[in-house]
N, C-alpha and C positions, 0 to 999 in steps of 0.2 A: 711737816707736822708742827703746828704752832702751839705755844703755851699762852693761855689766857687766864688771868686772875679774875675771879668774879667779884673782887672788891678793889678799892683804891682807884688809881687812874684809869685802869682798863675795865672798870665795872660796866660802863655804858656799852663798850664794844662787846663784852661778854654777854650782856643781856640781849643785845641784838642778834648775836650768833646763836644763843640758846633759843630765842624766839623763832629764828629761821629753821632750826632743827625741829622745833615743835610743830611748825607749819608744814613740814615736809610731806605729810600724808604717806599712804602706802606706796603710791606711785601715780604720776601724772600721765594719763593715757590720752589726753586731748589731741596730741599731735598725730596719733595713729587711728583715731576713732573713725575717720572717713574711710580709710582703706579697710579697716576691720568690718565696718558696716556693710560695705559692698561684698566682702567675702562671705559674711553671714547670709546676706540676701541671696547670693548666687547658690550657696549650698542648699538653702531652703527651697529654692526654685528648681535647681538642676540636679541636686543630689550627687550621686556618684560621679557624674560627668565633671561637675565643678571641683569636687574633691581631687580627682585624678589630675585635672588641669593644674590646680594650685600645687599639688604635691610634686608634679613634674617641674613646675616653674620654680618653686621655693625650696623644695626638699631634694632636688636632683634625683627624683624617682625615675628610673629608666623606663622608657616607653615600652608598654606591654608587660611591665613587671606587676606582680600582684601586691596589693596593699597589705594583704594578710601575710604575716610571717609564719612559716610552718614550724611545727614542733621539731621537725627534723633539723631545720636550720638552727634552732635554739640548742638542740642537743649537740650538734657539731661544734657550736661556739663553746659550750661548756667543756666538751671533751678535749678541745684544743687550748683551753685556758691553763695557765701555769698552776701547778698544785698549790703553791703558796697563796695565790689569789683565790683559788677555790676554797681553801681553808679559811681565809679571811672573810669571804662571803658567808660561809657556814656559821662562823662565830657571830658575825653581825646579825644574820637572820635569827639565830637562836636568842640573842639578847633582845632584839626588837620584839620577837614573839612573846618572850617571857614578860617583858615590861607591859605589852598590850594586854596580856591575860590578866595581869595584876590590876590594870586600869579598868577593866570591863565592869560596868555596874551590874548589880544583882537584882533579882526580883524579890519583893517582900510584901507583907500585908500587915495592917494594923486592925485590931478589932476592939470596939468599945461601944457599949450600950446599943447593941443591935445594928451597928454600922461597921462594915468591913471595907477598908480602902487599901490600895496598894498600887504597885506598878509591875508591868510586864515589859520585857526588853526584846525587841525584834530587830533583825538586821535590815538594812536597805536591800531592795531587790537587785540593784545593779549599780556599779560605780565605774567611772572612768579615771584612770591614773595617768596623768601627763608626766612624761619623763623627758626633760630637755636633752637635746642632742647637738648642741652648738659647739662652743669652744672646747669643752671637756666632756668625755663620756661620763655618765652618772649612774652606774649600776646601783650605787647606794640609794639613790632616790627611788629606783624601782622597788627595792626591798623595803624602804621606809613607807611607801604608799600601799603596796600590795599586801604586806604582812599584816598590818592591823586590820585591813579589810577582811582578810582570811580569818583572823581571830574573831572578828565580829560575826562571822558566818555569812557574809555576802555571797550569794550563789553565783553571780556573774560579775567577773572583774575584767575590765577592758584596759589594755595599755596602749598608749599612742606615743611614738617617739620618732622624730625626723632623723633620717640617716642613722639608724641605731648602730652603735659600735658593738664589736664582738663581746666586750665586757658586759654591756647591757643585755644582750641576747643571752649570754651565759647566766646572768642573774635571773632572767625570765624563766630559763629552764629549771634552775634551782627552785624558784618559787612556784613552779607548776602552772605558769601562765599559759592559757590555751587560746586567748584572743588578743593578739598583738598586731597593731597596725603601723605600717611604715609611713607615718605622716606626722606633721607637726604644725605649729603656728595656729592662726585663727581658724584655718580650715579643719584642723583636727578637733578643736573645741566645738566648732559648729556641727561637725558630723556626729560627735558624741551627744551633743545637746538636743539636736532635732531629729537625728536618724536619717539614714538613706536606705536604699534597697540592700546594700551590703552590710551596713553597720546599724544595728538596732540602737536606738537612743538609750541613754543611761539616766538614772535618777539623780546622780551627783557626780561632779567632776572635782578632783583634788590634784594637788601637785604644783610646783613652781614653774615659772616660764618667763619668757622675755616680755617686752612691752605689748606686743601684739597678742600674745597668749593671755596676759592679764586683762587687757581691754576686752577681749572676746569673752572671757569668763564673767566679767562684770556685766556685759551686755546680755548674756544668756541667763543670768541669774534669776530672772523672773519666770523662767520656764524649766530651769534645771538647777538643782542645788549646787553650790560651790563651797569650798572650804574657806578661802580668804583671798583677797587680792594680795599679791606679794611684790614688794618693791626690791630695790637693791639691798644686798646684805648689810647688816649693821652689827658692829661689835662694840661693847662697852666694858670697861674695867673700872671697878670702884675699889680702890686699894690704898692702904696706908703703909703696909709692911711687905708688899710683894717683891718678887725678884724682878729687877728692871729688864734683864735679858729675856726672862720668860714672858713677861707682859708684852714686850716688843714683838716676840715671836708670834703670840696670838694675834696682835694687831696686824702684823704683816700677812699672816696666813689668811685671815678673813678678808683683808683688803684686796687680795689677788682675785677674788671672785668677780669683781665688777669695777669699772672705772668710777662708778658713782657710789661705791661702798662707803658707808659712814663708819669711822673708827675713832673712838674717844676714850681717854683716860680721865677719870674724875677722882681727885685726891685732895686732901688737906696737907699733904706732905710735898712741899715744893721741891725738895731735893730729889725725891723719887720721880716727880714729873720731869725734871731736867735730865735725869739719868735715862729715863725711858725714851725721851726724844733722841738722845745721843745713840742709844741702841737701835732705834728704828732706822736712823740714817745708815747705820752700818749694815743691818740685816736686809734692808730693802734695796741696797745698792745694785744687786744683781737680779732683782725681781721687778721688771719694768711695770707690770700691771699694778702691783702693790704700791710701788713708788708713785705712780700717777694718782691713784685714789687717795693715798695718804697726804700727798701735797695739796690736793683739792679739798678733801673732806676730813682730814685728820686733825684732831685737836686735843690738847691737854687742858682740862679745866682745873684750876687750883682754887679751892674754897678756903674760907677762914677756919671752918670746923668740920669734923667728921660727919656731924649731923647734917650740915648743909650739903656735903658731898652725897650723902644717901638720899636726901630730898631731891637733889638734881637728877640722880640716877632714876628715881621713880618718875619724875616729870618726863624724862625722855623716853621711858618705856622701851628700852632697847631689845632687839631681837636676841642677841647673846649677851649675857652679863656675867663677868667673872668677879668674884669677891674673895676676900681673905679667909683662910680656914679658921682663923681665930674669932671671926665675927659670927653672930647669930643671924641666920637668914630670915628671921621673923620680920626684919625691917624691910625686906624686899616685897613690894606690892605689885609692881609692874615690870614684867620681863617675859621674853619668850621662853628662854631656858637659862638656868643658873648653873655656873661652874664654880665649885668651892675649892679654894686652896691652890698652891703653886704646882701641884702635881695633877691638875685637871685641865689639860689643854682643851680649848674649845673644839679643836679638830677631832677629838675623840667622840664628841657628840655628833659630829657630822657622819661618823662611820659606824662605831661599834658599841657605844654605851647602852643603847636600847631606847631611851627617849627619842622622839621624832626630831628630824632636822628640818622638817617643813614647819617654819615658825612665823609668827606675826611680825610684820615690819610696819614702819610708818606710824608708830605709837598705837597700833592695833593691840599691842600687849596690855593696854588699859582695860580691854573688854574681853579678851580671850587668850588662851594659851596656844601651844602648837598643835599640829595635827595629832589626833589620838584615836583610839578605838571608838570613842564616843561619836566621832564624825561619821561613823558608818552604822550607827545604831539609832533606833527610835525608842524612847522611853514612853510607854503608853500607860496612862493611869486607869485604874479600875475601881468601881465602887458598887457595893451591894448592901441593901437595907433588909432587915427582917421587919416583921410587923411592929415589934417593939421599937426598933430604931426609927421607923417612920412616925410612930406616935410621939416619940421624944423630940425629934428634930423637925418634923413637919411643920408645926405651928410657927417655929422661928423662920423657916423659909417663907411661909405665907406672909408673915409680918414684913420681912424684907422686900418681897415681891410687891406688896401693896404700897410700901413706901416709895418704890420706884415707879409706881403706876402701871405695872405689868400685870394686869388682872388675869390674863391667860395663864401666866406662871403660877399665880396663887391658886387658880381654879384647878390646875393639873394636880397640885398636891392635895387639895381638898377632895377631889374625886377619889384618889387612891386611899386617902384617910377614911373616906366613907366605906370603901370596900373592906378596910381593916375592921371597922366597927360593925 
């Protein structure tokens, strides 16, 4: 992990490094697009046959095995799960649900001069939740994607996961999942997006995944909604008074997700920066994955002032951002999720806090936040005029329509005004 001052002799190098981070994008899928395109085309053409062939090839699905996981298998997984893990899942699920319920937008109306406007809120008809099943089992991701969809009131929730671990199946039982398919990768995204004889298509697909999953989500986004493309994990810390050991622990924890994980500390306190680098070396010594990503993607940016540090944090729009408890978070404009103070490990947000851990990467935090109950809802506007309302506002609409040359629009208002009179 290197230290780079944004001023003085290293200013140019710092500017180049910052620019490269800004250009990183959510994820570069170009190198897998050819393979993914073929998989999508095969699933469109051959349906279940293609899905089974790819699941056998890539997901090690046993020949003759069912893609659909039975509720009995989920129940067995739950019943053979250690009680302390069961309890942890229950706590996480409860916090995720409570947070999603607080997020859920309400319905309302405004009335003025014979015009009533408002909004109604409706759930999506169906969603697909992708749960990775690669290096680590991720029961937390199942709870993070399924629970807000349930709070939104989505009637059909599909889960896809390759080689699902017992822990993931146990989480599915707890969540009440009834449609769980043993498949992953681009073939799972294709099946959920276009549908097959076995798997009915869904309206939207959410959840993180590898490069193939991300590429597939982007490619099907014109026919099926998606939450966001997700790149490698990112962690940022913007601190002046934090505990070096605690900051290093967060950096190491998030860095172990992926060899391409980005981990940065931004500070005007050069002494803190040096102390964190020292702690990172110690703590990452036994963590091969974290050591690899921190060596390649880790950096400490030392700025002249606290204001410059905060401006840089906002420019980078990091997925996870830790800040000092003594600061006011009103300065934070761009981030996936914010962790305040030395007693708020970022790992708590990965599991039990309640806010979602499916978060924007690649500076997508400039335009959206993490997955939420709103991703599973439609806010539909409603408007109703009385006779008085049409008489008051109708002439203004006619004037605007004629200014735009849309005579039919103007005429439609005049006709109804005539009915009023």
